[in-house]
N, C-alpha and C positions, 0 to 999 in steps of 0.2 A: 504494500500500500504506500502511495506517495501523496504528498500534498503540494498543490500549486495554486497561485493566485489566478483568478478568472475574472472575465468581464472587461469592459472598457472598449473604447474605440480608438484605433490608431489615429494620431494627429490631434486628439483632443487633450484636455488636461489629464494628468496621471489618473488611471482607473482606480476605483475602489478595490481594496485588497480583500477578496472574499476567499476563504479557505475551502477547497473542494478536495475530497479524497478520491483518488483514482487507482483502482487495481489495474495492473499493466495489461490484462487481457480484456478489459472492459471497453465496449463501445456502446454509446447511447446518443441521444439527440444532442449532447454537448460535445461530441467529438470521438476520436479514436477510429482506427482502421484495423481490421483483421482480414487477411487473405489466406485461404487454405487450398492447396492443391489446384491452383488455377492453370488452365491451358487455353491457348487460342491459336488457331491456324488461319492463314489466308490462302485458300486453295491448297496447293501442295507444300506451301511454306509454313512450317510450324514456328511461329514467332515466340510463343511461350509454351514450354513443355510441362513444367511442374514448379510453381513458385509459391512459397509460403512467405508471408510478409506481415509484420505487425508494427503499427505506429501509435504509441500511446498519446493521450492528451497531455499537454504541458511540456512536450519535448519536440526537438527537431530530429527527424529521422532522415538519414542520407540513404539514397538509392544509388549504388555504385556498380558500374560494369562497363565493359568496352562497347563500342558501337555495334549495334546488331544483337545485343544481349537480351533485348526484350523490355528495356526500361520504359520507353515511351509507350509501348503497347500496354504495359501494366498501368501506367499513369492514366491512359485513356479509359481503361476499364474502371479504375477507381473513380474517375470523373463522370461515369455513366455514359460515355461517348462510344464505347464498344462493349459488347456482351461477351463473357467468356464462354468457351465451348464446354469446359469442365470446371469444377471447383466451386467454392463459395466465397463471397465477398460481402463484408459489412463495413459500411462507411457511416459513422455517426449513428450506428444502430440500424441502418437501412440497407437494403439490397439494391445496388445501382441498376441492375438489370430489370427488376420488377417494380422498383420504387424510385424512378429517376427524378421525379419532381422533388421528393423529400431530400434526396441527396444533393441535387443542384442548388436548393435553397440554403444548404449548409456548407457548400464547397466553393472555394475560390480557386479557379483554374488559370494558371499562367503557362501557356505553351512556349516553345522556344522561339517562336516568331510572333510578332504582334497581330497581324491579320485583322486590321480594322478598316473602316471606311476612310479612305485617304482624304476625301474632301471635307470631312468633319474636323473641327478644331479639337485639341486635346480635351478641353472642358466639355465640348459637346459629346465626345466619345463617352466620357464618364457619366454625364447626365443621361445619355441614351441607355447605357447599361443599367444605371440605377432604376430607370423607369421600367425596364424589362424585368427587374427583380421586384417590382411593386412599390418602390419608394414614391412618395408624393413629390410633386415638382419642387416644393420648397426644400425637402430633404435631399433631393437629387442635387440641387445647386449647392446646398451647404456641404454635403459630403464630397462633392467634386472639388470644391475649394479647399477643404481640409486635406484631401489626399494629394492634390497638386502641390500643396505646401510640404506635405510629408516626404514626397519623392523629389522635391526641389524642381518643380516644373511650372511654378506659378507664372513666371514671365513668359512661358510658352503656351499658356492656357488658351489664348486666342489664335494660335498658329495652327494651320492645317497639319494633321498627323503626318502627311507625306513629307514635310520639310524637316521633321525631327531626325536627328542622328540615330545610329543603331543603339547607342547607349541610352539616349533619351526615350526611344521607343520601348526599350526594356523597362525603364522606370514607369512609363505610362501603362505598360502591360501589367506591372505589379499593382499599380493603383487601381486598374480595372478589376483585378482579382479580389481586391479588398473592398470594393464599392459597397457591398451589402453586409459588411462586417461578418464574414463567414467564420464558422467554428473549425473548419478544416481547410488547409491550404496545400495545393499540389503545384509545385513550382518546377518546371522543366528547364534546366540550364538558366537560372535567373541572373547569374553574374555575367553571361555572355555579352560582350560589347561594352561592359562598364569600365570606366577608368578606375585607378587604384582608390581614389577617395570615395567614389560611389560604392565600391566593393566593401569598404569598411562600414559605410552607412547601411548597406544591405545586411551585413552581419549583425549590426546593432539592432536593426529593425526586426529581423527574424528572431533574435533572442528575446526581444521585447514581446513579440507576438506569442511565443511559447510561454513566456512568463505570465501571460494573461490566461493560460489554460488552453490555448488553441493547439490543434494537431497540425504540425508543419512537416511536410515531406518535400525534400529537395533532391532532385537528380542533377548530378554535375560530374564533369570530367576533372575538375580542378580539386584534387584531393587535399591540397594544402589549405584551401579555403574551407573545406568541410571540417577540418580539424578544429577550426575556430568557431564553427556554427553548430555542429551536430552533437546530440547526446548519444546517439546510437547509429549503426550503419547496417544495411542489408546488402550483401554482395551477390550479384547475379551474373550469370554467363550462359550463353547458349540456351536461353529460355528457362534456366533453372536457378533457384536460390542456392548458393553454395556456402554461405556463412552469415551469421548474425553476430554482431559484436557491439558492446557499449564502448564509449570512448575511454572509460576507466580501464576496461580490459585491453583495449588497443595500446594504451600508454604503459601498461605493465608487462608487455610481451618483449621477447628478444628483439633488439634493434641494432641497426648499423650506426656507427659513429665515425665522424671524421675527426682526426687529431693532428695538430701541428705543434711544433716546438722549435726552439732555437738552441743548439743546432738539431737537425733532424736525426743525426747519427746517435746522439744521446738518447733520443726517444726510442729509436730502433733497438738500441742495446737494452734499455729498460724493459720494453715490451717482451723481448726475447727472454729476459731473466725471469719475468713473471709468467711465462708460458702463454702469453697472449698472441695469437696469430694475427697478422695484419697484411693488407695489400697496399702497394704504393699506387697512389693516384695523383693526377695533376699534370702540370707541364713545367717548362723551364722557369716560368715565373713564380709558380707556387706548387710546391710538393706537399702532399698530405698522405696520411695513412688512414686506411679504412679498417675498422675493427668491428667484430660482431660480439655484442654483449647481451647476456641473458635477461637483464632487468635494469631498472633505474638504480636499484641498490648496487648492482655490480658496476654500473657506470660511475656512480659516486665513489665507490671504493677505488676504482682505477685512477680517477682524477686525483683523489686525495693522496694515493700512494705515489703517483708521479711527482706531485708537488713536494711531498715530504722527502722524495729522493733527489731533490734539487734539479729536476728536469724543468726547464723553462717552457711551460705549456702556453702557447699563444692562441690556440683555438681548440675547442672541444665541444662538439655539438652533434645532434642526430643528423644522419645523412639525408633524412626525409621525414615527412609527417608520419604520425602514428597510423593513420588509415592507409597511407601509401605503403607502409611497411607490411601491413596485413595483406594488401592487394598483391604485393610482389611475392609474398610467402605462400600464397595459395597454390594448390596442386596445379602444375603447368598443364596437365592434361585437361584441366577444366577451364583453362583461360583461353 
């Protein structure tokens, strides 16, 4: 059982802090997703073979896999835009295939491309979507202005959507997904086209949405970004789910570290004396050693031991993010 704050609307004053208890397997009208044994084919092409997926309320769940692994197909099924051939799906307590209206009223869907009416202004796009979700004209205008401010597009509110840059269109697409204050967010490559500053703002916003008790699912190829956003990850490949892992679990696993020192010969001698295997990486400008360590405790021991042995360590850091480490360590036959 976990507790998270719930309620509130993005872009308004800080929400009331209401404590709600969520068992991890629970889905109800307030959020949560459970997918079991889902399969989907397109003619002779089997896009999804057997996927199990769970996204609890109050957390950001990452969906990770290579191109063609079935991520987008799964997102479309959860958004009620495709029906599975096999398996069961519950989104906020409802079946997307048989109860699409209930699901769509609770889900905010952000595809990897904007796909809006180019002649409408950014503000008109949001007002039109708000009307389709049943908001009153006054609420449509108010909500559109709030979200344009949230995604930093206020100055472009009266500009046609077609003149927006790729990154600005991504921000408008996120605002569109939030227009009806959904309890579940499905975001397909939300950081695509965003500049570094906008990526930081996106991370902050998604963490804020999860803190309000919303269910947030993010599909992305940028694993380093997901380390900063996600609470858990589901890895998929060839239409199958191959691993589920929390970020705490990912951070405590064996990881590769880059180590540098002055001189490097002293570092090499010390590592050999401690029985630590290493590979030499880098070029003529910067040489570094790559070591494999079993845990953060082992990494701390090695760094402390090197320093106490008078090795002048100039760099000691993970070679990649925690989720990237998991991805690279998965069975190569399944990748």
